[in-house]
Backbone as a printed PyTorch tensor [residue, N CA C, xyz], in Angstrom:
tensor([[[-66.0440, -13.0850, 102.7710],
         [-65.4080, -14.2090, 102.7280],
         [-65.3480, -14.8780, 103.7520]],

        [[-66.1230, -16.2280, 103.7060],
         [-66.0270, -17.0270, 104.8040],
         [-64.5650, -17.8230, 105.6270]],

        [[-64.4230, -18.0490, 105.9190],
         [-63.2350, -19.1360, 106.8100],
         [-62.8600, -20.3120, 106.1320]],

        [[-63.6350, -20.7330, 105.0570],
         [-63.3670, -22.0250, 104.5880],
         [-62.4840, -21.2270, 103.4430]],

        [[-62.9220, -19.8310, 102.5870],
         [-62.6620, -19.3150, 101.2890],
         [-61.2990, -19.0120, 101.3250]],

        [[-60.6910, -18.6460, 102.1530],
         [-59.4570, -18.4720, 103.0820],
         [-58.3790, -19.1600, 102.5970]],

        [[-59.0100, -20.7190, 103.2040],
         [-57.7980, -21.6110, 103.3860],
         [-57.4790, -22.2610, 101.8290]],

        [[-56.2720, -22.5380, 102.0700],
         [-55.2170, -22.9630, 101.2170],
         [-55.9600, -24.2790, 100.6250]],

        [[-55.6900, -24.9350,  99.3870],
         [-56.9190, -25.7510,  98.4380],
         [-56.8400, -27.0470,  99.4000]],

        [[-55.7870, -27.4890, 100.1170],
         [-55.5640, -29.1430, 100.6980],
         [-54.7480, -28.8020, 102.3740]],

        [[-56.1270, -28.9740, 103.2640],
         [-55.6670, -28.8600, 104.3560],
         [-54.7300, -30.3760, 105.0030]],

        [[-53.5470, -30.5830, 105.8290],
         [-53.1660, -31.1380, 106.5720],
         [-54.1090, -31.6110, 108.0010]],

        [[-54.1520, -33.0150, 108.4340],
         [-55.0560, -33.0160, 109.7650],
         [-53.9220, -32.1610, 110.6690]],

        [[-52.7970, -32.1310, 110.8620],
         [-52.1800, -30.9370, 111.3910],
         [-52.4030, -29.5560, 111.4360]],

        [[-52.5270, -28.9810, 110.2460],
         [-52.9110, -27.4420, 110.1530],
         [-54.6950, -27.7080, 110.5550]],

        [[-55.4360, -28.6250, 110.4430],
         [-56.6390, -28.4230, 110.8300],
         [-56.9180, -28.4270, 112.2930]],

        [[-56.2850, -29.1920, 112.8310],
         [-56.2650, -29.2210, 114.1930],
         [-55.4960, -28.2620, 114.8750]],

        [[-55.0160, -27.0220, 113.9830],
         [-54.6000, -25.9630, 114.4760],
         [-54.8290, -24.6970, 113.5670]],

        [[-56.2930, -25.1260, 113.0630],
         [-57.2260, -23.7050, 112.4740],
         [-58.0440, -23.2720, 113.2380]],

        [[-58.1250, -22.2320, 113.1050],
         [-59.4360, -21.5630, 114.0000],
         [-60.4880, -20.6330, 113.3780]],

        [[-61.5990, -21.5220, 113.0450],
         [-62.1910, -20.7220, 111.8540],
         [-62.7040, -19.4160, 112.4890]],

        [[-63.6060, -19.4420, 113.5540],
         [-63.6260, -17.7660, 114.2450],
         [-65.0240, -17.3860, 113.4190]],

        [[-66.2140, -18.9270, 112.4760],
         [-67.5750, -18.5070, 112.2760],
         [-68.4430, -18.9590, 113.3650]],

        [[-67.5980, -19.7930, 114.2010],
         [-69.2610, -20.4970, 115.4760],
         [-69.2890, -21.6560, 114.6570]],

        [[-68.8490, -22.0170, 113.3110],
         [-69.3640, -23.7790, 112.8670],
         [-68.1180, -24.4750, 113.6830]],

        [[-68.8570, -25.9830, 113.4190],
         [-67.9720, -27.2610, 113.9190],
         [-67.5090, -27.5960, 112.7800]],

        [[-66.7900, -28.3460, 112.4180],
         [-66.0060, -28.3260, 110.9870],
         [-65.3350, -30.1010, 111.6280]],

        [[-65.1130, -30.9270, 110.2310],
         [-64.7310, -32.0570, 110.0630],
         [-63.8350, -31.8550, 108.7970]],

        [[-62.6170, -32.8780, 108.7230],
         [-61.8990, -32.6150, 107.2200],
         [-61.8980, -33.6260, 106.7120]],

        [[-61.9480, -33.1840, 105.1030],
         [-62.3900, -34.3980, 104.2930],
         [-61.4650, -34.4050, 103.3220]],

        [[-60.7790, -35.2340, 103.0140],
         [-59.8750, -35.3400, 101.8750],
         [-59.2830, -33.7280, 101.7140]],

        [[-58.3730, -32.9520, 102.9240],
         [-58.1220, -32.2160, 102.8020],
         [-59.3520, -30.6720, 102.8980]],

        [[-60.4720, -30.6410, 103.0490],
         [-61.4450, -29.9160, 102.9260],
         [-62.1090, -29.5790, 104.0990]],

        [[-61.6480, -28.7610, 104.6420],
         [-62.6760, -28.4840, 106.2650],
         [-64.6280, -28.3500, 105.7520]],

        [[-64.9530, -29.7540, 106.1600],
         [-66.6580, -29.4570, 105.8900],
         [-67.3570, -28.9830, 107.1290]],

        [[-68.2730, -28.0510, 107.1020],
         [-69.2390, -27.8810, 107.9680],
         [-69.6100, -28.5980, 109.0350]],

        [[-70.1070, -29.2860, 109.7590],
         [-71.2920, -29.6510, 110.1370],
         [-72.3360, -28.8050, 111.1090]],

        [[-73.6610, -29.2260, 110.2420],
         [-75.3650, -28.4610, 111.2550],
         [-74.8840, -29.3940, 112.2630]],

        [[-75.5600, -28.1900, 112.7360],
         [-75.8410, -28.5310, 114.4060],
         [-77.1810, -30.1180, 114.2290]],

        [[-76.8470, -30.5540, 115.5870],
         [-77.7240, -31.6030, 115.0850],
         [-79.5810, -31.3420, 115.8940]],

        [[-80.4870, -32.0990, 115.4160],
         [-81.5400, -31.8130, 115.5580],
         [-81.8650, -32.6260, 117.0060]],

        [[-83.1860, -32.1170, 117.7830],
         [-83.2010, -32.3080, 118.9020],
         [-83.0730, -34.1220, 119.0420]],

        [[-83.8140, -34.9390, 117.8900],
         [-83.7510, -36.0940, 118.1140],
         [-82.3410, -36.9050, 118.1660]],

        [[-81.9830, -36.0820, 117.2840],
         [-80.6150, -36.6570, 116.5320],
         [-79.9490, -36.7100, 118.2960]],

        [[-79.7770, -35.1830, 119.1700],
         [-79.5690, -35.1980, 120.2790],
         [-79.4790, -36.1680, 120.9930]],

        [[-80.9110, -36.5120, 121.0810],
         [-81.6790, -37.2870, 122.1870],
         [-81.0440, -38.7830, 122.1620]],

        [[-80.7820, -39.5360, 120.3710],
         [-80.0910, -40.3430, 120.1490],
         [-78.9200, -40.8570, 120.6390]],

        [[-77.9170, -39.3300, 120.1890],
         [-76.5410, -39.6980, 120.6890],
         [-76.5780, -39.8840, 121.9210]],

        [[-77.0910, -38.8520, 123.0820],
         [-77.0860, -39.0180, 124.4380],
         [-77.5180, -40.0470, 125.2390]],

        [[-78.8680, -40.5360, 124.9780],
         [-79.0230, -41.5220, 125.4510],
         [-78.5070, -42.9240, 125.3520]],

        [[-77.9090, -43.1780, 123.8440],
         [-77.4040, -44.3410, 123.3110],
         [-75.7800, -44.3920, 124.2910]],

        [[-75.3670, -43.1510, 124.1150],
         [-74.0670, -42.9530, 124.2200],
         [-74.4120, -43.0710, 126.0570]],

        [[-75.1350, -42.6970, 126.8970],
         [-75.5290, -43.0700, 128.4000],
         [-75.5990, -44.7330, 128.6980]],

        [[-76.4110, -45.1250, 127.9010],
         [-76.2530, -46.7020, 127.8980],
         [-75.1580, -47.4350, 127.4000]],

        [[-74.6810, -47.4670, 126.8820],
         [-73.3990, -47.8240, 126.1840],
         [-72.4370, -47.4570, 127.5710]],

        [[-71.9380, -46.3040, 128.1890],
         [-71.1400, -45.6480, 129.0560],
         [-71.2710, -46.5310, 130.2220]],

        [[-72.7990, -46.3950, 130.7070],
         [-73.2070, -47.5990, 131.9290],
         [-72.9220, -49.0170, 131.5180]],

        [[-72.8570, -49.7150, 129.8920],
         [-72.3740, -51.1010, 129.6450],
         [-70.6270, -51.1750, 130.2490]],

        [[-70.5220, -50.1910, 129.3680],
         [-68.6570, -50.0520, 129.5910],
         [-68.2630, -50.4410, 131.1120]],

        [[-68.7550, -50.0580, 131.9500],
         [-68.7640, -49.1640, 133.3370],
         [-68.8560, -50.7580, 133.6870]],

        [[-69.7830, -51.0710, 133.5520],
         [-70.5580, -52.5160, 134.3970],
         [-69.6290, -53.5360, 133.8430]],

        [[-69.1250, -53.9380, 132.4390],
         [-69.0350, -55.3690, 132.0250],
         [-67.5410, -54.9180, 131.1770]],

        [[-66.9120, -53.5540, 130.6340],
         [-65.4810, -54.0060, 130.1770],
         [-64.9480, -52.2050, 130.6360]],

        [[-64.4110, -52.7790, 131.8910],
         [-64.4510, -51.2380, 132.7790],
         [-62.9690, -50.2310, 132.0210]],

        [[-61.8500, -51.3650, 130.7840],
         [-61.1870, -50.0850, 130.1380],
         [-61.9090, -49.6690, 128.7550]],

        [[-62.6870, -49.6600, 128.5600],
         [-63.3420, -49.3770, 127.4000],
         [-63.8750, -47.9440, 128.3770]],

        [[-64.3040, -47.1480, 126.7700],
         [-64.5950, -46.0080, 126.7990],
         [-65.7620, -44.9040, 126.0070]],

        [[-66.5800, -45.0900, 125.9000],
         [-67.8550, -44.5270, 124.9620],
         [-67.3580, -42.6500, 124.9120]],

        [[-66.8380, -42.0890, 123.8150],
         [-66.6910, -40.7350, 123.8290],
         [-67.6830, -40.0030, 122.3220]],

        [[-68.3990, -39.1170, 122.8020],
         [-69.3900, -37.9300, 122.0050],
         [-68.1950, -37.2220, 121.1770]],

        [[-68.4730, -37.5570, 120.1200],
         [-68.1600, -36.4710, 118.8570],
         [-66.6060, -36.8380, 118.7980]],

        [[-66.1940, -37.7170, 119.0260],
         [-64.7430, -38.2500, 118.5370],
         [-63.9750, -37.7060, 117.4440]],

        [[-62.4240, -37.1030, 117.2050],
         [-62.1460, -36.9920, 116.1520],
         [-61.4210, -38.5060, 115.5700]],

        [[-61.7340, -39.1420, 114.6060],
         [-61.0340, -40.3210, 114.2550],
         [-60.4430, -39.9040, 112.5970]],

        [[-59.1640, -40.2790, 112.2910],
         [-58.2380, -40.7030, 111.4130],
         [-58.5880, -41.6300, 110.7680]],

        [[-59.1780, -41.7120, 109.5730],
         [-59.2360, -42.8270, 108.6420],
         [-57.8580, -43.4220, 108.2180]],

        [[-57.6380, -44.3420, 107.4540],
         [-56.3510, -44.5980, 106.6410],
         [-56.4700, -44.2070, 105.0290]],

        [[-57.3720, -43.3730, 104.6560],
         [-57.4410, -42.8880, 103.3590],
         [-57.5710, -41.8000, 103.1900]],

        [[-56.7960, -40.5560, 102.6650],
         [-55.3580, -40.6350, 103.3540],
         [-55.4520, -39.8350, 104.5230]],

        [[-54.6860, -40.9750, 105.6130],
         [-54.8790, -40.0270, 106.7790],
         [-53.7170, -38.7570, 107.0940]],

        [[-53.1980, -38.6240, 106.1380],
         [-52.8610, -37.2850, 106.5490],
         [-53.8890, -36.1580, 105.9960]],

        [[-54.7400, -36.4410, 105.4810],
         [-56.0680, -35.1240, 105.0360],
         [-57.1750, -35.4960, 105.6190]],

        [[-57.2940, -36.5970, 106.2140],
         [-58.4830, -37.0690, 106.7470],
         [-59.3690, -36.7140, 108.6350]],

        [[-59.8660, -35.6770, 108.8510],
         [-60.3010, -35.8540, 110.6070],
         [-61.6240, -36.0620, 110.6920]],

        [[-62.4780, -37.1890, 110.6870],
         [-63.8930, -37.1400, 110.8770],
         [-64.2580, -37.3520, 112.2020]],

        [[-65.5660, -36.9010, 112.0710],
         [-66.6930, -36.9620, 113.7250],
         [-67.4410, -37.8040, 113.7300]],

        [[-67.0870, -38.6560, 114.3140],
         [-68.5370, -39.7890, 114.1270],
         [-69.0620, -39.1740, 115.7620]],

        [[-70.9020, -39.5380, 115.7280],
         [-71.2800, -39.2000, 117.1380],
         [-70.9790, -40.1260, 117.9370]],

        [[-70.6250, -40.8620, 118.1070],
         [-70.0300, -41.4970, 118.9130],
         [-69.0400, -42.5160, 118.5270]],

        [[-67.9790, -43.1330, 119.7740],
         [-66.8690, -43.8740, 119.1170],
         [-66.7570, -44.8320, 120.2420]],

        [[-66.4580, -45.6170, 120.3690],
         [-65.5440, -46.6940, 121.5160],
         [-64.0550, -47.0500, 121.5610]],

        [[-63.5510, -46.7100, 122.0130],
         [-62.2130, -47.2100, 123.0400],
         [-61.5990, -47.9400, 124.1020]],

        [[-61.0420, -49.0030, 123.4310],
         [-60.7510, -49.6160, 124.4750],
         [-59.4250, -49.4420, 125.0170]],

        [[-58.6810, -48.3500, 124.2200],
         [-57.2440, -47.5990, 124.5980],
         [-57.2530, -46.7950, 125.4360]],

        [[-55.7330, -46.6260, 126.2940],
         [-55.9370, -45.7440, 127.0810],
         [-56.3270, -44.1850, 126.6800]],

        [[-57.1050, -43.4320, 127.1370],
         [-57.2450, -42.0460, 126.4870],
         [-56.4570, -41.3470, 127.5960]],

        [[-56.2270, -39.9080, 127.0770],
         [-54.8580, -39.4310, 127.7210],
         [-55.2750, -37.8620, 127.5580]],

        [[-55.3280, -36.9250, 128.0800],
         [-55.3940, -35.6280, 128.1620],
         [-54.0510, -35.2530, 127.2060]],

        [[-54.6860, -34.5480, 126.2660],
         [-54.2090, -34.0200, 125.0040],
         [-54.0950, -34.4810, 123.8080]],

        [[-54.9240, -35.7440, 123.6860],
         [-54.8270, -36.7510, 122.6610],
         [-56.1800, -35.7620, 121.2240]],

        [[-55.9680, -35.3170, 120.2440],
         [-56.7940, -34.8280, 119.4080],
         [-57.8650, -35.7920, 118.8630]],

        [[-57.3680, -37.0690, 118.8310],
         [-57.7810, -38.4830, 118.2200],
         [-58.4470, -39.5700, 118.9750]],

        [[-59.5770, -39.8840, 118.5750],
         [-59.3360, -41.4090, 119.4710],
         [-58.3250, -42.5990, 119.4940]],

        [[-57.6310, -43.2680, 120.1270],
         [-57.0180, -44.0580, 119.8480],
         [-57.3930, -45.4900, 119.4690]],

        [[-57.8340, -45.9140, 118.4630],
         [-58.0950, -47.4280, 118.0730],
         [-59.4250, -47.7430, 118.4850]],

        [[-60.2740, -47.0830, 117.7780],
         [-61.9090, -47.2570, 118.0140],
         [-61.9290, -48.8570, 117.8290]],

        [[-63.0110, -49.2820, 118.9000],
         [-64.0390, -50.5310, 118.1250],
         [-65.1120, -50.1340, 117.0250]],

        [[-65.6610, -49.4650, 117.7370],
         [-66.8720, -49.0390, 117.4720],
         [-67.3400, -47.4420, 117.0300]],

        [[-68.0100, -47.5380, 116.1350],
         [-68.0830, -46.0770, 115.2640],
         [-69.8720, -45.6610, 115.6330]],

        [[-70.1320, -44.7220, 115.7650],
         [-71.3700, -44.7810, 115.4600],
         [-72.2470, -43.3840, 114.7620]],

        [[-72.9080, -43.5980, 113.8210],
         [-73.6820, -42.5360, 112.7410],
         [-74.7330, -42.1350, 113.3610]],

        [[-75.1560, -41.2220, 113.0400],
         [-76.7650, -40.9020, 113.3500],
         [-77.0770, -40.3150, 111.8660]],

        [[-77.7950, -40.5600, 111.0330],
         [-78.5070, -40.1190, 110.3410],
         [-80.0530, -39.3410, 110.4610]],

        [[-79.5140, -38.0460, 109.9890],
         [-80.5870, -36.8750, 109.8020],
         [-80.8380, -36.6050, 108.2890]],

        [[-81.7750, -36.3320, 108.1130],
         [-82.1970, -35.0550, 107.1470],
         [-81.1380, -34.6070, 105.9650]],

        [[-80.5050, -33.9100, 106.5530],
         [-79.7660, -33.1320, 106.4280],
         [-78.1670, -33.2520, 105.9790]],

        [[-77.8250, -34.6100, 106.9900],
         [-76.4640, -34.9250, 106.7750],
         [-76.3340, -36.3680, 106.0150]],

        [[-77.0990, -37.0290, 105.2170],
         [-76.8340, -38.2530, 105.2020],
         [-75.5530, -38.9230, 103.8560]],

        [[-75.7780, -37.8210, 102.9790],
         [-74.8370, -38.1220, 102.3280],
         [-73.2900, -37.8860, 103.1290]],

        [[-73.3690, -37.0770, 103.6910],
         [-71.8470, -36.9880, 104.5430],
         [-71.7490, -38.1770, 105.8520]],

        [[-72.7450, -38.4360, 106.4590],
         [-72.6760, -39.5240, 106.8610],
         [-71.9970, -40.7810, 106.4910]],

        [[-72.6310, -41.2550, 105.2330],
         [-72.3450, -42.3880, 104.4110],
         [-71.6750, -42.0240, 103.7460]],

        [[-70.7360, -40.5790, 103.7710],
         [-69.2180, -40.8130, 103.2710],
         [-68.4500, -41.0170, 103.9680]],

        [[-68.4950, -40.8790, 105.6440],
         [-67.9660, -41.3100, 106.6270],
         [-68.0780, -42.1700, 107.3210]],

        [[-68.6070, -43.2960, 106.8660],
         [-68.9410, -44.7180, 106.7910],
         [-68.3420, -45.7280, 106.2540]],

        [[-68.1530, -44.9460, 105.4200],
         [-67.0790, -46.0150, 104.5340],
         [-65.4130, -45.9120, 104.3760]],

        [[-65.5890, -44.2190, 104.8980],
         [-64.1990, -43.6510, 105.2530],
         [-63.6630, -44.8330, 106.6840]],

        [[-64.2460, -44.9290, 107.4410],
         [-64.2420, -45.5910, 109.1480],
         [-63.9770, -47.0040, 108.7760]],

        [[-64.0430, -47.6520, 107.5610],
         [-63.8400, -48.8390, 107.0960],
         [-62.6180, -49.5410, 107.1240]],

        [[-61.3890, -48.5420, 106.9090],
         [-60.3780, -48.4440, 106.9390],
         [-59.7020, -48.0180, 108.1980]],

        [[-60.3100, -48.0950, 109.0120],
         [-59.5600, -47.8070, 110.3770],
         [-59.1710, -49.3870, 111.0170]],

        [[-57.6950, -49.8190, 110.5640],
         [-57.9750, -51.3300, 111.2810],
         [-58.2960, -51.3940, 112.4330]],

        [[-58.2980, -50.5540, 113.6160],
         [-59.1350, -51.4360, 114.9360],
         [-60.4090, -51.5900, 114.9010]],

        [[-61.3170, -50.8520, 113.8680],
         [-62.7360, -50.9430, 113.6240],
         [-63.3040, -52.0450, 114.0020]],

        [[-64.1940, -52.5750, 114.1660],
         [-64.9340, -53.6200, 114.4010],
         [-66.3290, -53.5330, 114.0480]],

        [[-66.8340, -52.7820, 114.0380],
         [-68.2820, -52.6070, 114.1440],
         [-68.7460, -51.1100, 113.6240]],

        [[-69.7760, -50.3180, 112.5580],
         [-70.5870, -49.7330, 112.5460],
         [-72.0170, -49.4910, 112.5730]],

        [[-72.1430, -48.4870, 113.8350],
         [-73.7050, -48.3990, 113.9260],
         [-74.4670, -47.4100, 113.3230]],

        [[-75.3880, -47.2850, 112.5670],
         [-75.8830, -46.6530, 111.7050],
         [-77.2950, -46.0650, 112.1330]],

        [[-77.6650, -44.8730, 113.3220],
         [-79.2380, -45.0300, 113.5760],
         [-79.8810, -44.0190, 112.6180]],

        [[-81.0260, -44.0110, 112.2020],
         [-81.9360, -43.2370, 111.4580],
         [-82.3750, -42.0410, 112.4070]],

        [[-82.4260, -40.5400, 112.5250],
         [-83.2840, -39.7740, 113.2040],
         [-84.5200, -39.9880, 112.9880]],

        [[-85.5150, -40.2380, 112.1760],
         [-86.3140, -39.5810, 111.4960],
         [-87.4590, -41.4590, 111.6170]],

        [[-87.1420, -42.5720, 111.7320],
         [-87.5770, -43.2810, 112.2030],
         [-86.8530, -44.5730, 113.0210]],

        [[-87.6550, -45.2550, 113.4600],
         [-87.5830, -46.3280, 114.0940],
         [-86.4220, -47.6710, 113.7790]],

        [[-85.3780, -47.0410, 113.0130],
         [-84.0320, -48.3910, 112.5650],
         [-82.6760, -48.2300, 112.3870]],

        [[-82.2860, -49.2130, 112.1280],
         [-80.8580, -49.0860, 112.2920],
         [-80.0620, -50.5320, 111.4050]],

        [[-79.1950, -50.0350, 111.0950],
         [-78.3630, -50.8740, 110.4640],
         [-76.4010, -50.9580, 110.7200]],

        [[-76.3060, -52.2020, 111.0910],
         [-75.0970, -51.9050, 111.4690],
         [-73.8780, -53.2330, 110.3780]],

        [[-72.6970, -52.2760, 110.3160],
         [-71.5700, -52.9100, 109.8190],
         [-70.6500, -53.6540, 110.4650]],

        [[-70.4580, -54.8490, 110.0820],
         [-69.3170, -55.8380, 110.9980],
         [-68.4540, -56.3860, 110.1380]],

        [[-66.8780, -56.2910, 110.6640],
         [-65.7630, -56.8740, 109.8920],
         [-66.3730, -58.3950, 110.0210]],

        [[-65.5260, -59.1270, 109.3270],
         [-65.9390, -59.9590, 108.9680],
         [-64.2130, -60.7700, 109.5600]],

        [[-64.3170, -61.9460, 110.2070],
         [-62.8450, -62.7050, 110.5100],
         [-61.7020, -62.5010, 109.6830]],

        [[-62.0430, -62.3040, 108.3060],
         [-61.1770, -62.0310, 107.4010],
         [-60.1880, -60.8270, 107.3910]],

        [[-61.4670, -59.4890, 107.7610],
         [-61.1430, -58.6020, 107.1650],
         [-61.9430, -57.5420, 106.8110]],

        [[-62.8160, -58.2130, 106.1140],
         [-63.5110, -57.8280, 105.0280],
         [-65.2420, -56.7130, 105.2380]],

        [[-65.4840, -55.7510, 105.0120],
         [-66.7480, -54.9760, 105.4240],
         [-67.4700, -55.1760, 104.4970]],

        [[-68.9020, -55.8200, 105.0830],
         [-69.8720, -55.8380, 103.7820],
         [-70.3540, -54.6640, 102.8970]],

        [[-71.0230, -55.1970, 101.9950],
         [-71.1420, -53.9960, 101.2890],
         [-72.9440, -52.9280, 101.8600]],

        [[-73.1300, -53.4880, 102.7520],
         [-74.3850, -53.3450, 103.0840],
         [-74.5140, -53.4950, 104.3920]],

        [[-74.9300, -52.2630, 105.0080],
         [-75.3900, -52.5300, 106.6970],
         [-76.5740, -53.6310, 106.3430]],

        [[-76.0330, -54.4150, 107.8720],
         [-77.4870, -55.4570, 107.8920],
         [-78.3270, -55.2870, 108.8380]],

        [[-79.9450, -54.8480, 108.6500],
         [-80.7440, -54.5770, 109.2960],
         [-80.9960, -55.1520, 110.0620]],

        [[-81.5680, -54.4950, 111.3950],
         [-82.0990, -55.3860, 112.5750],
         [-83.7820, -56.6320, 112.3570]],

        [[-83.4650, -57.2570, 112.6540],
         [-84.1200, -58.5960, 111.9500],
         [-85.4680, -58.4650, 112.9380]],

        [[-85.1960, -58.5280, 114.7390],
         [-86.1220, -58.3850, 116.0710],
         [-86.3120, -57.6990, 116.5090]],

        [[-85.6570, -56.3730, 115.8500],
         [-85.9060, -54.7520, 116.6950],
         [-85.3650, -54.7510, 117.5470]],

        [[-84.2540, -55.5010, 117.8400],
         [-83.1920, -56.1220, 119.0040],
         [-81.7780, -55.2630, 118.3140]],

        [[-81.4920, -54.2360, 119.2290],
         [-79.8090, -54.1240, 118.4380],
         [-78.7170, -54.1610, 119.3040]],

        [[-77.8310, -55.0610, 119.0860],
         [-76.6880, -56.2460, 119.3080],
         [-75.1700, -55.6220, 118.8030]],

        [[-74.8200, -55.1540, 119.7920],
         [-73.1190, -54.5350, 119.1950],
         [-72.5180, -55.8870, 119.5440]],

        [[-71.7550, -56.8350, 118.5450],
         [-71.3320, -57.3950, 119.4260],
         [-69.0520, -57.2860, 119.3620]],

        [[-68.9920, -55.7640, 119.3890],
         [-68.1220, -55.5110, 119.4450],
         [-67.5390, -55.2080, 121.1900]],

        [[-68.7220, -54.7040, 121.9710],
         [-68.7270, -54.2290, 123.0730],
         [-69.7940, -55.7860, 124.0290]],

        [[-70.1020, -56.1310, 123.4800],
         [-71.3600, -57.2130, 123.7630],
         [-72.4990, -56.5140, 124.6520]],

        [[-73.0440, -55.5010, 123.8850],
         [-73.9100, -54.9070, 124.5650],
         [-75.8550, -54.9750, 123.1040]],

        [[-76.5080, -54.5870, 124.3180],
         [-77.9090, -54.9160, 123.0670],
         [-78.7730, -54.0570, 123.7210]],

        [[-79.9550, -53.6410, 123.5500],
         [-80.8440, -52.6820, 123.4230],
         [-81.7080, -53.0120, 122.6430]],

        [[-83.2750, -53.1440, 123.1990],
         [-84.3550, -52.8930, 121.8270],
         [-84.0170, -51.6850, 121.4100]],

        [[-84.3010, -51.2910, 119.7510],
         [-84.9050, -49.6990, 119.3780],
         [-86.2440, -49.8990, 120.3170]],

        [[-87.0160, -50.2370, 120.4860],
         [-88.4800, -49.9840, 120.9670],
         [-87.4590, -49.1140, 122.6190]],

        [[-86.9520, -49.2740, 123.4490],
         [-86.0070, -48.6390, 124.3530],
         [-85.6990, -47.4740, 124.7290]],

        [[-84.6970, -48.1090, 123.0570],
         [-84.2850, -46.1120, 122.1560],
         [-84.9550, -45.3070, 122.1720]],

        [[-85.7050, -45.6310, 121.2980],
         [-86.2470, -45.2570, 120.6980],
         [-87.7740, -44.3300, 121.2720]],

        [[-88.7510, -45.1960, 121.9870],
         [-89.6390, -45.3380, 122.1610],
         [-89.7910, -43.6190, 122.9210]],

        [[-88.9880, -43.4680, 124.1380],
         [-88.7860, -42.4310, 124.8470],
         [-89.3310, -41.2970, 124.2400]],

        [[-89.1050, -40.9850, 123.2630],
         [-89.4780, -39.8020, 122.2610],
         [-90.0730, -39.8040, 120.8360]],

        [[-91.1510, -40.7820, 121.1890],
         [-91.8650, -40.8150, 120.2960],
         [-92.2550, -41.7350, 118.9970]],

        [[-90.7580, -41.9390, 118.4830],
         [-90.8790, -42.4610, 117.7010],
         [-91.4760, -44.0320, 117.3760]],

        [[-91.8860, -44.6970, 116.8130],
         [-92.6640, -46.0890, 117.1010],
         [-92.0410, -46.7700, 116.0650]],

        [[-92.0770, -48.0440, 115.6230],
         [-91.8450, -48.8670, 114.8700],
         [-93.2800, -48.2270, 113.6230]]])
């Protein structure tokens, strides 16, 4: 019997954070159910670390009060008592202190799509839109040089679909950061 099969039917975030499955897998909590997360492919891992490095360097120079965090826990507001999602990257401009289980007030979240995680990643993206501090969501593809951006409107609404990049340049207005997709993907041999 797996560690997940032994759980109660609906776990709270508090229970999830105290849970130790001992099966070597990483989990996120989705509507009260732990969901195992597959290990990242090498391209997925490269994009995560390279974009994290580029954003981190940018923040250090231009927005020193903000921080990029790899695999942060975030709590969407639907329902918050039973969801603890794990994006690939997140940026917060709130203080980060020891002992925090989740990222406070994210302004940017990044999901990297892999063939094995697309439906889970899109489920997370739409859950993230319930986080009141969030301004932008970047969705990168790990199999082709493509990305889409969801940006909250000034009225607080979210678009129904991510906006594709028209000129091959990734611009994240939430943190004033830009990079060409060719510079991000090119070193690993993925071209347009």
